[in-house]
N, C-alpha and C positions, 0 to 999 in steps of 0.2 A: 455585446457579444465578444470581442476581443479579450475581454476580463475574463469573461467565461473560459475562451479558450487556453488563455494564459496560467487560471486554476485548473484545468484539467490538465495542462505539461507536468504541476506539481503532482498533482495525484499520480500521473503515471510515471512519472519519474520515482515518487515515494514506493511502487509498487515493484520497482525493478532492485531496488535497495534490499538485501537481505537485513531483515531488524527493523526497518520504519513502513510505518503502518501508512497506508493509503487513506484508512477512515479518519485515523489523526490528521492528515492534511485537510480534509475535507471541512473537519470537524473546526480546524486550526483558521480557515478562511470564509467559515460560517456558510458552508456548502450543506453542510451533513443535515439537517432538519427536513432541508428544501428537496433534496437529493433523492432522499427515501418517500417523499411524499408523491414526488414527480413519479416515479417508481411503481411507487403499489397504485398509484390514480392514474395508472400509462391509458387505459381504456377512457375513465371517465371524464380525463381530464386531456386528450390525446392532444392537441396541438402546443397547449398552455407550458404541459411536460415535455416535449421536443426544442419546445424553444428553449430548456433547461439543461434536456439532457444529451442533446446533438454535439453544441459546441464542446462541451465538458469530456463525451464518448472520444471526438474529433482530439482535442487536445490530450487524454490520455493517451489516443492510436497513435499520435505523432512522436511523442514521448517515447513510449513503449518501443516505435521502431528503427527510430532515427538513433534517438541518443543511448537503445541499449548496449550498441558498442563502445559510445564514449564512457560511460557510465563503466563499462566491461573493466575500459581501460585506467582511469580515473582511479577504480577501486585498487587493480593490480600494482599502481605506480604509485599513488597520491591519497594513500585508507586514510590516515589523519586528517588532512584537512577536507577531503572529500564527507568523512563523517561525524566531523563535528559543522557542517555546514548542517546537516540535516536534525543533530540535534537543536541547530538555531533556530530551523525552522518548525520544529514542534515545540521548543522549549516559547516562543513567540505566539504559540494557541493558550498559553495558560489563562491569561485575563480573560479573556474571552468565554472559558468554561468555568473560572469564579463566578464571572457575571450570573453564569447561568443558576448558580447555587448561593448566591448571598441575598442575606435575608433568608435564608433558611437554618433551623437551627441544629448543631451539630449533633449526631445521636450515635450510639453504639450500631443499630441498623441499618445506618450510611457509611461509618464505620468498614464494616463488614464486606461488601461489594468492591469499596476500596482497596482492603488487604488482599482480596481472593485476586482481582485483576491484577493487583499490582507484581504479585507472588506469580502467576499465569506467566505473565510476560517473561519475567529475569528468567523463570525455569525453560522456557522454550529458547532463550538465549545461552542459555547453558547449553541446552540439548543441542543446537542448531550448530554451535561450535564444536563438535564433534559428530555432526552432519555431514552430508553434500556428496554421497555416495552415486556414480549417476545409474539411471535407470533403462532398462531395457525398451524401446521404442519400436524395435522392427515390426514389420505390418502383422498383426492378427486380431482375432477377433477377442482375445483376452486384453491384448495390450490399447484396442480401441475404446471397450469398455472400462480397462484402468485410467488411463486419459480422460473420460468421461466424468469416472468419480474424482479423479484430481482435479482438474476444472472445477465443480462443484464444491471441493472441500477448497480451494485456492481463493475464489468469487468468496463463498461466504467468507474467510478469514480476511477478503481485502476490503469487504466491509464494516468491519467490525473495528473501531477506533483502537488502537493501540495495538492491536493484533496484527503482525508481518504475514500477511499475503508470501510472500516471498522466500519469508524465513519455513514457511508452511512448508513449501516446495521443497526445500533444502530437507527439509526432515524427511518428506517423504521421498529423495534421491531423484527431486525431477527438475529440480531447479537447472542446474548445468545445462540440462540434457533441451529445457524450452526456449531457457537463452540462446544455447548455439543452433538450435535450429530456427529461433527467429532471423539471426545473423545468416546463417546459411540459406532462406528463404529470400532476404535483399539481395545477398550476394545474386542469388539465382538469376532475379526478376531482373536487374541493372545489369547482367551477361547472357540474359535469353537464354538460360538452360534451363529447356523446359523439365527436362527430366528430373531435374536436381531439385526444382520449383515444387512439382508436382508431388514428389517424396516429401518434403518437407511441409505440405501443404495437406497431407495427411495426415501427419503427425498433429498440426494445428489445429485442423479445422474438428475434430472430435475434444477438444481440451476446451478450443472458443466456444464451444454449442453448451458443454458442461459449464465455463464460466458464466454466463446468461444466464443459465438456470439456474444456479448457485446465488448469483444477485436480487432475483427474483424471489426467490424461495426467502433468504435471509432477510431482506429488506422488509417483509410483511411479519414477522418474526420481533424485529427489530423495533416497526412502528407499534406492535402489541404492546411491549413492552414500556416505550416512552409513554403510550396514551394510559398506563398502568399504576408505573411506578418513576415518572419523569426524572424528579431529584435524586431518587438513587440509582438511576442510570446513570445520570452525569456524576455521580459519587465514583462509582465503576470507572468511567471514560476516567477522569483525572487519575484514579490508578494508572491505568494504559498508558496515558499519556505520561504521566511524570518517570513512569519506568521504563519507558522508551528511549531515553536518552542514556541509561544504565547499558540498555539489551542491546542498544548500537555500541556502546566504548567495550563491554563485553566480545562482539562480534570483530571489531578491529583488528587492524594486523600491526600491532605495535614496531615489528621490529625493525621499523625504517625510522623511526621516532630519532628526532634529533630537535634542537631549537627554532631553526628556521619552518622546521612543517609546524612546531607546537605554535610560533607565531603567525604564520600562513593560516593555520584551522583556528585561530584565535577570531582572524579579520572573517573568515568564511563562516565561523559562528554567528559572528554579527549581522552577518549580512544577510544570512538564513531570518535570524529572529526579526531585520527592519521586512525584508520578502512577508513574511509569512503575517507581519502588523498590517502591511499593506493592504494583502489580497485578504485579508479579514475584514476589512472596513466594507459595511455597507456601500 
């Protein structure tokens, strides 16, 4: 149970950081197949699925609610060590994925999904580096529908390994707004500011509903893909994972570069690799 909550924390943190994929971290920790199965078989295996889903979602929720402000600070003040830590977390999962394709002959048909998804991640990173405008979330019917749609898109990309849900939010112009709204909601609850809490809740609720719908919709599609072409799917995931650290480095603010920050970054990279390898063990 504690290990599942810790794994959920890592997934939640990954979904906060633009360029880092929550799906990739699930793969890194050996959770991905189990999580997809639990989501798509929730009705048939209700209690068994909940035993896996609840601690993971609790951990992810804690990370998003409690650590969103911390990572907002770390990215603003220590972007190089923070992003290198996530590069380590991602690279630490590669041995796990290589095991999934071990013994299968490399063919052009398998390299094509690898190349396609590698390019997708890099293009998203390049596009994200010029994105980030704040969206209008003033209370209206149109904005509620937009938030539902954005939640669905964000959830779908959060579940797909190698694709960053937070980067997609940035491209859509909702990243800063959603992160700020989460922090506003926490502040309002702490200070018992009911009107402010209700305003923030009114923004977060349709987004959260969209996230739930998106997770269940994309999980079924992914299950079908794995059933029909598992090895090809893992080659696509390899492309996504190998491209992810490059995408993170593209997104990193290097203006604060110094030898000490690089040395600290190397340490955080190794720490990230170590954590991924430990959490990825059965």
